[in-house]
N, C-alpha and C positions, 0 to 999 in steps of 0.2 A: 414424602413421596419417594418411592424407590423404582428401580427400572422395571419391576414386574407390573406396577401400575401403568407405566407407559406402554408396555406391550399389550396390556388389556385394553387400553384406549384404541390401539391400532385394530385389534380384533373387533372392537365395538364400532368401528368405522368413524371414529372421532378425528377425522383428518380434514384440514382446510387447505385452500390453495392460495390464499393471500392473507397477510397480516400487517400490522404496524411494526416495521422492523426495529424501531427504537425501543418499543415497549414489550414486544413478544419474546418469550424465552424458549429455547430449545433444551430439553433435558438431555444430558449426556451421561452415559455410564462410564465413570472414571475408574480405571484399574487401581484398586487399593486393597492390599493384602490383609488389612486389619478387619475386614468384614468376612463373614462366613461364605458369602457368595462372591467375594473378591472385587465387588464393584460398589462405588459410592455414587449416588445420584447428585449431579451438579447441574447448573444451568448456565447458558450463555445467550446473550441477545442474538436475534436473527441477524442483525446488522454486523456484529462482531464476528459471527460465524462465517458470514459471507466474505468478509475481509480476509479471514484466515484461509479460505479455500479457493477464492477466485483468482483468475489470472489478472493481468494488468488491464486497467481501464484506459481507453483512448480518450484524450482530451486535447484542448487547444490552449494557447497562452504560454506565458513565461513566469507566472507567479507559482512557484513550486511549493508543494506541501508534502508531508510525509505521513499521512493518515492511512493510505493504502497505495499499492503499487499502480503507477500511471505511466503512460507513454504520452509525452507532450508533443503535439504537432505530428507531422508525418514527413517522410522523405520527399513526397510530392509537394507538400505545403509546409515547409519548415518555419520556425519562428525567426524573427529578424531583429528583435529589440534587445534591451537589457534584461537580465534575469533578476527576479526578486524572489522572496521566500515568505512562507507563512508557517511558523513552527508550532502553531496551536495544535495540541493533541498529537504531535509527532510521535511515531513509533520507531524504536530502534531497529535497524536492519532493513528498512525500506529503501530500495534503490530506485531512483526515478531516471527514465530515459528521455532525453530532450533532443529533438531534431532542430538544428539551427543552421542558418546560412545568411551571412551578411558580409558586406565589404569591410566592416569594422568588427573586431571581436567584441562580444557583449561584456558589459561590466557585470560582476557577480557580487552577491552580498559579502560583507567583511568577514563573515563566519566561514566562508568557503576556502578550502585549502586544496590546491592542485597537487595531485599525487601522480607519480609516474613520469614518463618522458614525453607524453603526448602534449600537443599544443594546438591552438586554434589556427585554422588555415582560412583566411578571408576569401570570400567568393566561392567557397567549396562547401558541400554538405558536411557539417560536423555533427557528430553524435556525442552528446555530453551525458555522462552518467554521474549522478549525485546521490550520496548516501549520508543520511543524518546520523551523527554519532553522539552528539550532546548539544546542549543549548548554545555552546560556543564553537561548535565544529561541524562542518559538512565537508566530507572529502569528495572530490570530484576528479574525473579523468575524461580525456577527450580522445576520440578516434575519428578517422575519416573513412 
């Protein structure tokens, strides 16, 4: 399949409004100077494409993962317990934002390394940012 086939599908009104995001592919014209038309047809799952372009997803809890960007809890309803992690399918460069407020600083997984001069202030809204770097390292920093 090349990009011209995709364009002809659009002209033929072969457009849908919902799909199985794990199984459906989106064709993409990838710039490649080796072809006479400069594009190579490639495909990406709808789910992965969504992760690549979407903003952060709002969620609750303190079990942090790095599959797509999330904001954990809110300033109005921050987390209060210890922080855990799930590194399954973690993607490099994902930074998670965590709202937290407790009278005791939360424990963090052993892979977490505090960077910068920030520190946890008990009884105050703390914003913790965590970035997965490798299977043995998550860098995090704290602001108020």
